[in-house]
DSSP file (Angstrom, degrees, kcal/mol; ACC not computed):
  #  RESIDUE AA STRUCTURE BP1 BP2  ACC     N-H-->O    O-->H-N    N-H-->O    O-->H-N    TCO  KAPPA ALPHA  PHI   PSI    X-CA   Y-CA   Z-CA
    1    1 A M              0   0    0      0, 0.0    30,-0.0     0, 0.0     0, 0.0   0.000 360.0 360.0 360.0 126.7   87.6  127.9   88.7
    2    2 A P        -     0   0    0      0, 0.0     2,-0.5     0, 0.0    30,-0.2  -0.264 360.0-133.8 -65.8 150.5   87.6  130.4   85.8
    3    3 A L  E     -A   31   0A   0     28,-2.3    28,-3.0    30,-0.2     2,-0.6  -0.932  15.8-155.5-106.3 124.8   84.7  130.7   83.4
    4    4 A K  E     -A   30   0A   0     -2,-0.5     2,-0.5    26,-0.2    26,-0.2  -0.896   7.4-167.7-105.2 122.4   85.6  130.9   79.8
    5    5 A L  E     -A   29   0A   0     24,-3.3    24,-2.6    -2,-0.6     2,-0.6  -0.940   7.3-159.0-110.0 122.7   83.1  132.5   77.4
    6    6 A S  E     -A   28   0A   0     -2,-0.5     2,-0.4    22,-0.2    22,-0.2  -0.908  20.4-159.3 -99.0 121.3   83.5  132.2   73.7
    7    7 A L  E     -A   27   0A   0     20,-3.8    20,-2.2    -2,-0.6     3,-0.1  -0.828  11.9-136.8-111.6 138.2   81.6  135.0   72.0
    8    8 A K    >   -     0   0    0     -2,-0.4     3,-2.1    18,-0.2    14,-0.2  -0.456  50.0 -76.1 -78.1 159.1   80.3  135.4   68.5
    9    9 A P  T 3  S+     0   0    0      0, 0.0    15,-0.2     0, 0.0    -1,-0.1  -0.374 119.7   4.9 -56.2 129.8   80.8  138.7   66.7
   10   10 A G  T 3  S+     0   0    0     13,-2.5    14,-0.1    15,-0.3    13,-0.1   0.416  91.1 153.8  77.4  -2.0   78.3  141.2   68.1
   11   11 A E    <   -     0   0    0     -3,-2.1    11,-2.9    12,-0.2     2,-0.3  -0.348  31.2-147.9 -64.7 137.7   77.0  138.8   70.8
   12   12 A K  E     +B   21   0B   0      9,-0.2    28,-2.1    -2,-0.0     2,-0.3  -0.750  21.5 167.1-104.0 152.7   75.6  140.5   73.9
   13   13 A F  E     -BC  20  39B   0      7,-2.5     7,-3.4    -2,-0.3     2,-0.5  -0.974  33.3-116.5-155.0 162.7   75.6  139.3   77.4
   14   14 A V  E     -BC  19  38B   0     24,-2.8    24,-1.9    -2,-0.3     2,-0.5  -0.909  24.8-172.7-106.4 129.7   75.0  140.7   80.9
   15   15 A L  E >  S-BC  18  37B   0      3,-2.9     3,-2.0    -2,-0.5    22,-0.2  -0.951  74.3 -29.0-125.7 109.5   77.9  140.8   83.3
   16   16 A N  T 3  S-     0   0    0     20,-3.2    21,-0.1    -2,-0.5    -1,-0.1   0.881 127.9 -45.8  49.2  43.3   77.0  141.7   86.9
   17   17 A G  T 3  S+     0   0    0     19,-0.3     2,-0.4     1,-0.2    -1,-0.3   0.263 115.8 112.5  89.9 -11.9   74.1  143.8   85.6
   18   18 A A  E <   -B   15   0B   0     -3,-2.0    -3,-2.9     2,-0.0     2,-0.5  -0.810  65.7-130.9 -97.3 133.3   75.9  145.6   82.8
   19   19 A V  E     -B   14   0B   0     -2,-0.4     2,-0.4    -5,-0.2    -5,-0.2  -0.723  30.7-174.2 -81.4 125.0   75.1  144.8   79.2
   20   20 A V  E     -B   13   0B   0     -7,-3.4    -7,-2.5    -2,-0.5     2,-0.4  -0.937   9.4-158.6-122.5 142.7   78.3  144.1   77.3
   21   21 A Q  E     -B   12   0B   0     -2,-0.4    -9,-0.2    -9,-0.2   -10,-0.1  -0.982  16.4-127.7-125.7 134.1   78.6  143.5   73.6
   22   22 A N        -     0   0    0    -11,-2.9   -12,-0.1    -2,-0.4     4,-0.1  -0.380  31.1-114.9 -70.9 155.4   81.4  141.7   71.8
   23   23 A G        -     0   0    0      2,-0.2   -13,-2.5   -14,-0.1   -12,-0.2   0.264  47.7 -69.1 -74.0-155.1   83.1  143.5   68.9
   24   24 A D  S    S+     0   0    0    -15,-0.2     2,-0.3   -14,-0.1    -1,-0.1   0.388 112.3  59.5 -87.5   4.5   83.1  142.5   65.2
   25   25 A R  S    S-     0   0    0    -17,-0.1   -15,-0.3     1,-0.0    -2,-0.2  -0.871  97.9 -85.1-125.2 161.2   85.3  139.4   65.7
   26   26 A R        -     0   0    0     -2,-0.3     2,-0.3   -17,-0.1   -18,-0.2  -0.347  54.7-170.4 -58.2 145.7   85.0  136.2   67.7
   27   27 A G  E     -A    7   0A   0    -20,-2.2   -20,-3.8    -4,-0.1     2,-0.4  -0.956  21.3-146.0-141.5 159.8   86.2  136.8   71.2
   28   28 A V  E     -A    6   0A   0     -2,-0.3     2,-0.4   -22,-0.2   -22,-0.2  -0.995  12.4-170.4-128.1 133.0   87.1  134.9   74.3
   29   29 A L  E     -A    5   0A   0    -24,-2.6   -24,-3.3    -2,-0.4     2,-0.5  -0.976   5.3-161.4-121.1 134.9   86.6  136.2   77.8
   30   30 A I  E     -A    4   0A   0     -2,-0.4     2,-0.6   -26,-0.2   -26,-0.2  -0.967   5.3-158.1-119.8 117.2   87.9  134.5   80.9
   31   31 A L  E     -A    3   0A   0    -28,-3.0   -28,-2.3    -2,-0.5     4,-0.1  -0.836   3.7-167.7 -95.5 123.4   86.3  135.4   84.2
   32   32 A Q        +     0   0    0     -2,-0.6     2,-0.3   -30,-0.2    -1,-0.1   0.629  67.5  33.1 -88.8 -15.3   88.6  134.7   87.1
   33   33 A N  S    S-     0   0    0    -30,-0.1   -30,-0.2     1,-0.0     2,-0.1  -0.811 101.4 -64.9-134.3 177.0   86.1  135.1   89.9
   34   34 A K        +     0   0    0     -2,-0.3     2,-0.3   -32,-0.1    -2,-0.1  -0.390  60.9 154.8 -66.6 132.2   82.4  134.7   90.6
   35   35 A A        -     0   0    0     -2,-0.1     2,-0.8    -4,-0.1    -4,-0.0  -0.983  48.4-107.9-152.0 155.5   80.2  136.9   88.5
   36   36 A S        +     0   0    0     -2,-0.3   -20,-3.2    29,-0.1     2,-0.4  -0.815  46.1 172.5 -88.2 113.4   76.6  136.9   87.2
   37   37 A V  E     +C   15   0B   0     -2,-0.8     2,-0.4   -22,-0.2   -22,-0.2  -0.984   9.1 173.4-126.8 132.0   76.9  136.2   83.5
   38   38 A L  E     -C   14   0B   0    -24,-1.9   -24,-2.8    -2,-0.4     2,-0.1  -0.976  25.2-131.6-141.9 126.1   74.0  135.6   81.2
   39   39 A R  E >   -C   13   0B   0     -2,-0.4     3,-1.7   -26,-0.2     4,-0.4  -0.348  28.6-110.0 -73.5 155.5   74.1  135.3   77.4
   40   40 A E  G >  S+     0   0    0    -28,-2.1     3,-1.5     1,-0.3   -27,-0.1   0.858 116.9  58.7 -52.5 -41.0   71.7  137.2   75.2
   41   41 A K  G 3  S+     0   0    0      1,-0.3    -1,-0.3   -29,-0.2   -28,-0.1   0.715 106.5  49.0 -66.3 -19.8   69.9  134.0   74.2
   42   42 A D  G <  S+     0   0    0     -3,-1.7     2,-0.5     2,-0.0    -1,-0.3   0.391  90.5  97.9 -99.0   2.0   69.1  133.3   77.8
   43   43 A I    <   -     0   0    0     -3,-1.5     2,-0.5    -4,-0.4    15,-0.0  -0.803  57.6-158.7 -96.5 126.7   67.7  136.7   78.7
   44   44 A L        -     0   0    0     -2,-0.5    -2,-0.0    14,-0.1     5,-0.0  -0.877   8.3-143.8-101.7 133.8   64.0  137.2   78.6
   45   45 A Q    >   -     0   0    0     -2,-0.5     3,-2.2     1,-0.1     4,-0.4  -0.672  29.4-110.9 -86.6 151.0   62.5  140.7   78.2
   46   46 A P  G >  S+     0   0    0      0, 0.0     3,-1.4     0, 0.0    -1,-0.1   0.854 118.3  57.0 -52.5 -37.4   59.3  141.4   80.2
   47   47 A E  G 3  S+     0   0    0      1,-0.3    -3,-0.0     3,-0.0     0, 0.0   0.659 101.5  57.8 -71.0 -13.2   57.2  141.5   77.0
   48   48 A D  G <  S+     0   0    0     -3,-2.2     2,-1.8     1,-0.1    -1,-0.3   0.431  74.5 102.7 -93.6  -0.4   58.4  138.0   76.1
   49   49 A V    <   +     0   0    0     -3,-1.4    -1,-0.1    -4,-0.4    -5,-0.0  -0.610  41.8 133.7 -84.3  83.9   57.1  136.4   79.3
   50   50 A N        +     0   0    0     -2,-1.8    -1,-0.2     0, 0.0     3,-0.1   0.057  50.0  54.7-127.8  22.9   54.0  134.9   77.6
   51   51 A S  S  > S-     0   0    0      1,-0.1     4,-1.9    -3,-0.1     5,-0.2  -0.977  85.1-105.0-151.3 161.5   53.8  131.4   78.8
   52   52 A P  H  > S+     0   0    0      0, 0.0     4,-0.9     0, 0.0    32,-0.2   0.904 119.1  47.6 -56.9 -44.0   53.6  129.5   82.1
   53   53 A A  H >> S+     0   0    0      1,-0.2     4,-2.5     2,-0.2     3,-0.6   0.887 110.8  51.2 -67.3 -37.5   57.2  128.3   82.0
   54   54 A K  H 3> S+     0   0    0      1,-0.2     4,-2.5     2,-0.2    -1,-0.2   0.814 103.8  58.8 -68.9 -28.3   58.5  131.7   81.1
   55   55 A R  H 3< S+     0   0    0     -4,-1.9    -1,-0.2     2,-0.2    -2,-0.2   0.744 110.5  43.4 -71.4 -21.6   56.6  133.1   84.0
   56   56 A V  H <X S+     0   0    0     -4,-0.9     4,-1.1    -3,-0.6    -2,-0.2   0.882 115.0  49.0 -80.6 -45.6   58.6  130.8   86.2
   57   57 A Y  H  X S+     0   0    0     -4,-2.5     4,-2.6    59,-0.2     5,-0.2   0.880 101.7  62.8 -62.5 -42.7   61.9  131.5   84.4
   58   58 A F  H  X S+     0   0    0     -4,-2.5     4,-2.3     1,-0.2    -1,-0.2   0.909 103.1  44.7 -58.9 -50.3   61.6  135.3   84.5
   59   59 A P  H  > S+     0   0    0      0, 0.0     4,-2.2     0, 0.0    -1,-0.2   0.866 113.4  52.5 -64.9 -31.0   61.7  135.9   88.3
   60   60 A V  H  X S+     0   0    0     -4,-1.1     4,-2.4     2,-0.2    -2,-0.2   0.925 108.8  50.4 -65.9 -42.2   64.6  133.4   88.6
   61   61 A M  H  X S+     0   0    0     -4,-2.6     4,-2.7     1,-0.2     5,-0.2   0.907 109.8  50.6 -59.6 -42.2   66.5  135.3   86.0
   62   62 A M  H  X S+     0   0    0     -4,-2.3     4,-2.0     1,-0.2     7,-0.3   0.891 109.7  50.0 -64.6 -39.2   65.8  138.5   87.9
   63   63 A M  H  < S+     0   0    0     -4,-2.2     7,-0.2     2,-0.2    -1,-0.2   0.902 112.6  48.1 -64.7 -39.9   67.1  136.9   91.1
   64   64 A Y  H  < S+     0   0    0     -4,-2.4     3,-0.4    45,-0.2    -2,-0.2   0.926 114.5  44.0 -66.5 -45.0   70.2  135.7   89.3
   65   65 A L  H  < S+     0   0    0     -4,-2.7     2,-0.3     1,-0.3    -1,-0.2   0.814 131.7  20.3 -72.6 -29.7   71.0  139.1   87.7
   66   66 A D    ><  -     0   0    0     -4,-2.0     3,-2.4    -5,-0.2    -1,-0.3  -0.699  64.3-178.0-142.4  86.1   70.3  141.1   90.8
   67   67 A E  G >  S+     0   0    0     -3,-0.4     3,-1.5     1,-0.3     4,-0.3   0.776  81.9  66.5 -58.3 -27.5   70.5  139.0   94.0
   68   68 A S  G 3  S+     0   0    0      1,-0.3    -1,-0.3     2,-0.1     3,-0.3   0.711 100.0  51.5 -67.9 -18.0   69.5  142.1   96.1
   69   69 A S  G X> S+     0   0    0     -3,-2.4     4,-1.3    -7,-0.3     3,-0.8   0.397  79.0 103.2 -95.2   2.6   66.1  142.0   94.4
   70   70 A A  H <> S+     0   0    0     -3,-1.5     4,-1.4     1,-0.3     3,-0.4   0.881  77.6  52.3 -55.5 -43.7   65.5  138.3   95.2
   71   71 A A  H 3> S+     0   0    0     -4,-0.3     4,-0.5    -3,-0.3    -1,-0.3   0.839 106.7  55.3 -62.6 -31.8   63.1  139.0   98.1
   72   72 A K  H <4 S+     0   0    0     -3,-0.8     4,-0.2     1,-0.2    -1,-0.2   0.825 117.7  31.9 -71.2 -32.0   61.0  141.2   95.9
   73   73 A V  H  X S+     0   0    0     -4,-1.3     4,-2.1    -3,-0.4    -1,-0.2   0.473  93.4  91.4-106.8  -2.9   60.4  138.6   93.2
   74   74 A Y  H  X S+     0   0    0     -4,-1.4     4,-2.9     1,-0.2     5,-0.2   0.919  85.2  52.6 -59.8 -44.8   60.4  135.4   95.3
   75   75 A D  H  X S+     0   0    0     -4,-0.5     4,-2.5     1,-0.2    -1,-0.2   0.887 108.8  50.4 -60.8 -38.8   56.6  135.5   95.8
   76   76 A E  H  > S+     0   0    0     -4,-0.2     4,-2.6     2,-0.2    -1,-0.2   0.921 111.4  49.1 -63.4 -43.6   56.0  135.8   92.1
   77   77 A F  H  X S+     0   0    0     -4,-2.1     4,-2.7     2,-0.2     5,-0.2   0.945 111.8  48.1 -58.6 -50.0   58.4  132.8   91.5
   78   78 A A  H  X S+     0   0    0     -4,-2.9     4,-2.2     1,-0.2    -2,-0.2   0.905 113.3  47.8 -60.8 -43.3   56.6  130.7   94.1
   79   79 A L  H  X S+     0   0    0     -4,-2.5     4,-2.2    -5,-0.2    -1,-0.2   0.944 114.8  44.4 -62.1 -49.3   53.2  131.5   92.8
   80   80 A R  H  X S+     0   0    0     -4,-2.6     4,-2.3     1,-0.2    -2,-0.2   0.854 112.9  51.2 -68.3 -35.0   54.1  130.8   89.2
   81   81 A L  H  X S+     0   0    0     -4,-2.7     4,-2.8    -5,-0.2    -1,-0.2   0.909 109.7  50.4 -67.7 -41.1   56.0  127.6   90.1
   82   82 A T  H  X S+     0   0    0     -4,-2.2     4,-1.7    -5,-0.2    -2,-0.2   0.918 111.6  48.1 -61.7 -44.1   53.0  126.3   92.0
   83   83 A E  H  X S+     0   0    0     -4,-2.2     4,-0.7     2,-0.2    -2,-0.2   0.928 112.8  48.5 -60.8 -45.4   50.7  127.1   89.1
   84   84 A F  H >< S+     0   0    0     -4,-2.3     3,-1.2     1,-0.2     4,-0.4   0.924 110.5  50.2 -63.1 -44.7   53.1  125.3   86.7
   85   85 A M  H >< S+     0   0    0     -4,-2.8     3,-0.8     1,-0.3    -1,-0.2   0.829 106.9  55.8 -64.7 -30.6   53.4  122.2   88.9
   86   86 A G  H 3< S+     0   0    0     -4,-1.7    -1,-0.3     1,-0.2    -2,-0.2   0.656 106.2  52.4 -73.2 -14.5   49.6  122.0   89.2
   87   87 A A  T << S+     0   0    0     -3,-1.2     2,-0.3    -4,-0.7    -1,-0.2   0.418 103.7  61.0-103.7   0.6   49.3  121.9   85.4
   88   88 A T    <   -     0   0    0     -3,-0.8     0, 0.0    -4,-0.4     0, 0.0  -0.933  42.8-176.6-130.2 153.5   51.7  119.0   84.7
   89   89 A R        +     0   0    0     -2,-0.3    -1,-0.1     5,-0.0    -4,-0.0   0.305  48.1 123.6-122.1   2.0   51.9  115.3   85.6
   90   90 A N     >  -     0   0    0      1,-0.2     4,-2.5     2,-0.1     5,-0.2  -0.537  54.3-149.5 -69.3 117.9   55.3  114.6   83.9
   91   91 A P  H  > S+     0   0    0      0, 0.0     4,-2.1     0, 0.0    -1,-0.2   0.867  94.6  49.6 -60.7 -37.7   57.6  113.3   86.6
   92   92 A Q  H  > S+     0   0    0      2,-0.2     4,-2.0     1,-0.2     5,-0.1   0.904 111.8  48.4 -68.4 -39.6   60.8  114.7   85.1
   93   93 A V  H  > S+     0   0    0      2,-0.2     4,-2.1     1,-0.2    -1,-0.2   0.905 111.1  50.4 -66.6 -41.1   59.2  118.1   84.7
   94   94 A L  H  X S+     0   0    0     -4,-2.5     4,-2.4     1,-0.2    -1,-0.2   0.889 108.9  52.4 -63.0 -38.1   58.0  118.0   88.3
   95   95 A A  H  X S+     0   0    0     -4,-2.1     4,-2.5    -5,-0.2    -2,-0.2   0.885 107.9  51.4 -64.2 -38.2   61.5  117.0   89.4
   96   96 A D  H  X S+     0   0    0     -4,-2.0     4,-2.5     2,-0.2    -2,-0.2   0.875 108.8  51.7 -65.4 -36.8   62.9  120.0   87.5
   97   97 A C  H  X S+     0   0    0     -4,-2.1     4,-2.3     2,-0.2    -2,-0.2   0.935 110.8  47.0 -63.1 -46.5   60.4  122.2   89.3
   98   98 A V  H  X S+     0   0    0     -4,-2.4     4,-2.7     1,-0.2    -2,-0.2   0.904 111.5  52.0 -62.5 -41.4   61.5  120.9   92.7
   99   99 A A  H  X S+     0   0    0     -4,-2.5     4,-2.6     2,-0.2     5,-0.2   0.923 108.7  50.2 -61.4 -44.7   65.1  121.4   91.7
  100  100 A A  H  X S+     0   0    0     -4,-2.5     4,-2.3     1,-0.2    -1,-0.2   0.925 112.1  48.1 -59.3 -44.5   64.5  125.0   90.7
  101  101 A S  H  X S+     0   0    0     -4,-2.3     4,-2.6     2,-0.2    -2,-0.2   0.923 111.5  49.2 -63.6 -44.8   62.8  125.6   94.0
  102  102 A R  H  X S+     0   0    0     -4,-2.7     4,-1.7     1,-0.2    -1,-0.2   0.917 111.4  49.5 -61.4 -43.1   65.6  124.0   96.0
  103  103 A H  H  <>S+     0   0    0     -4,-2.6     5,-3.2     2,-0.2     4,-0.2   0.896 110.5  50.0 -65.2 -39.3   68.2  126.0   94.2
  104  104 A V  H ><5S+     0   0    0     -4,-2.3     3,-1.7     1,-0.2    -1,-0.2   0.937 109.5  51.2 -62.8 -44.9   66.3  129.2   94.8
  105  105 A M  H 3<5S+     0   0    0     -4,-2.6    -1,-0.2     1,-0.3    -2,-0.2   0.830 111.9  47.2 -62.1 -30.8   66.0  128.4   98.5
  106  106 A A  T 3<5S-     0   0    0     -4,-1.7    -1,-0.3    -5,-0.2    -2,-0.2   0.389 115.2-118.2 -88.7   3.2   69.8  127.8   98.6
  107  107 A R  T < 5S+     0   0    0     -3,-1.7     2,-1.0    -4,-0.2    -3,-0.2   0.794  71.3 138.4  61.0  30.3   70.4  131.0   96.7
  108  108 A E     >< +     0   0    0     -5,-3.2     4,-2.2     1,-0.2    -1,-0.2  -0.663  22.4 167.4 -99.1  73.6   72.0  129.1   93.9
  109  109 A Y  H  >  +     0   0    0     -2,-1.0     4,-2.4     1,-0.2   -45,-0.2   0.810  66.8  54.2 -68.4 -33.2   70.3  131.2   91.3
  110  110 A Y  H  > S+     0   0    0      2,-0.2     4,-2.1     1,-0.2    -1,-0.2   0.933 111.0  46.8 -66.3 -42.8   72.2  130.1   88.2
  111  111 A K  H  > S+     0   0    0      1,-0.2     4,-1.9     2,-0.2    -2,-0.2   0.901 112.6  50.6 -63.3 -39.6   71.4  126.4   89.0
  112  112 A A  H  X S+     0   0    0     -4,-2.2     4,-2.6     1,-0.2    -1,-0.2   0.892 108.3  53.1 -63.1 -39.0   67.8  127.4   89.5
  113  113 A L  H  X S+     0   0    0     -4,-2.4     4,-2.1     1,-0.2    -2,-0.2   0.893 107.6  50.3 -63.7 -40.5   67.8  129.3   86.2
  114  114 A M  H  X S+     0   0    0     -4,-2.1     4,-1.2     2,-0.2    -1,-0.2   0.874 111.1  48.9 -67.4 -36.4   69.1  126.2   84.4
  115  115 A A  H  X S+     0   0    0     -4,-1.9     4,-1.0     2,-0.2     3,-0.3   0.911 112.1  48.5 -66.7 -42.2   66.3  124.1   86.0
  116  116 A A  H  X S+     0   0    0     -4,-2.6     4,-1.7     1,-0.2     3,-0.3   0.837 104.4  60.5 -66.3 -32.2   63.7  126.7   84.9
  117  117 A R  H  X S+     0   0    0     -4,-2.1     4,-2.7     1,-0.2    -1,-0.2   0.865  98.7  57.7 -61.9 -36.0   65.2  126.7   81.4
  118  118 A K  H  X S+     0   0    0     -4,-1.2     4,-2.5    -3,-0.3    -1,-0.2   0.861 103.7  53.1 -62.2 -35.0   64.3  123.0   81.2
  119  119 A L  H  X S+     0   0    0     -4,-1.0     4,-2.6    -3,-0.3    -1,-0.2   0.915 109.6  47.4 -65.8 -42.5   60.7  124.0   81.9
  120  120 A V  H  X S+     0   0    0     -4,-1.7     4,-2.7   -67,-0.2    -2,-0.2   0.923 112.8  48.9 -63.7 -44.5   60.8  126.5   79.0
  121  121 A D  H  X S+     0   0    0     -4,-2.7     4,-2.2     2,-0.2    -2,-0.2   0.907 111.8  49.5 -62.3 -41.8   62.4  123.9   76.7
  122  122 A Y  H  X S+     0   0    0     -4,-2.5     4,-2.2     2,-0.2    -2,-0.2   0.936 111.9  48.0 -60.5 -48.0   59.7  121.3   77.7
  123  123 A E  H  X S+     0   0    0     -4,-2.6     4,-2.2     1,-0.2    -2,-0.2   0.905 111.3  49.9 -61.7 -43.2   56.9  123.7   77.1
  124  124 A E  H  X S+     0   0    0     -4,-2.7     4,-2.2     1,-0.2    -1,-0.2   0.868 108.4  54.3 -64.8 -35.5   58.3  124.7   73.7
  125  125 A G  H  X S+     0   0    0     -4,-2.2     4,-2.2     2,-0.2    -2,-0.2   0.904 108.0  49.3 -62.9 -41.9   58.6  121.1   72.8
  126  126 A L  H  X S+     0   0    0     -4,-2.2     4,-2.7     1,-0.2    -2,-0.2   0.907 110.5  50.5 -62.6 -41.6   55.0  120.6   73.6
  127  127 A A  H  X S+     0   0    0     -4,-2.2     4,-2.5     1,-0.2    -2,-0.2   0.892 110.1  50.2 -64.2 -39.3   54.0  123.6   71.5
  128  128 A N  H  X S+     0   0    0     -4,-2.2     4,-2.3     2,-0.2    -1,-0.2   0.896 111.3  48.2 -66.8 -39.7   56.1  122.2   68.6
  129  129 A V  H  X S+     0   0    0     -4,-2.2     4,-2.4     2,-0.2    -2,-0.2   0.936 113.1  48.0 -64.4 -45.9   54.4  118.8   68.9
  130  130 A A  H  X S+     0   0    0     -4,-2.7     4,-2.3     1,-0.2    -2,-0.2   0.899 111.9  49.9 -61.8 -40.4   51.0  120.4   69.0
  131  131 A S  H  X S+     0   0    0     -4,-2.5     4,-2.7     2,-0.2    -1,-0.2   0.900 110.2  50.5 -64.5 -41.2   51.8  122.6   66.0
  132  132 A G  H  X S+     0   0    0     -4,-2.3     4,-2.3     2,-0.2    -2,-0.2   0.884 110.6  49.1 -65.2 -38.9   53.0  119.5   64.0
  133  133 A I  H  X S+     0   0    0     -4,-2.4     4,-2.2     2,-0.2    -2,-0.2   0.921 112.5  47.9 -65.8 -42.6   49.8  117.7   64.8
  134  134 A Q  H  X S+     0   0    0     -4,-2.3     4,-2.1     2,-0.2    -2,-0.2   0.913 110.7  51.5 -64.0 -42.2   47.8  120.7   63.7
  135  135 A D  H  X S+     0   0    0     -4,-2.7     4,-1.6     1,-0.2    -2,-0.2   0.917 111.4  47.1 -61.9 -43.1   49.8  121.0   60.5
  136  136 A R  H  X S+     0   0    0     -4,-2.3     4,-1.1     1,-0.2    -1,-0.2   0.874 110.7  52.8 -66.1 -36.1   49.3  117.3   59.7
  137  137 A G  H  < S+     0   0    0     -4,-2.2     3,-0.2     1,-0.2    -1,-0.2   0.873 109.5  48.4 -66.6 -36.0   45.6  117.7   60.4
  138  138 A D  H  < S+     0   0    0     -4,-2.1    -1,-0.2     1,-0.2    -2,-0.2   0.811 108.3  55.1 -72.5 -30.0   45.3  120.6   58.1
  139  139 A A  H  <        0   0    0     -4,-1.6    -1,-0.2     1,-0.2    -2,-0.2   0.752 360.0 360.0 -75.0 -22.6   47.1  118.8   55.3
  140  140 A G     <        0   0    0     -4,-1.1    -1,-0.2    -3,-0.2    -2,-0.2   0.449 360.0 360.0 -91.5 360.0   44.8  115.8   55.3
């Protein structure tokens, strides 16, 4: 099944390890076969790996972008996932952790990446709630 990417002007993405940038107009790309594609917004740079969930996400992203390096980063993924699971009691988040692990074990790295993305979103939601509580506390 083809993958259709609708691109914003100037949007960057990684296609099988190559960084590609759209031109100055909206564009559509249709990929007819399997390829590793990741949009700029889903790419973490090493210097942005600054939270427990991002430390889980990053090695999964590396496995997805370069499957030949999967064995090299698997141990880091396993360690960081174990740490993350030990720090939460949320059943849905734990289920997302298990899903990420299962997908990695099945070499379904894109699915694992999407499960790990849920962890990042969850963590960012917690940070936003904590920030809102702090802001209200400062206002009173």
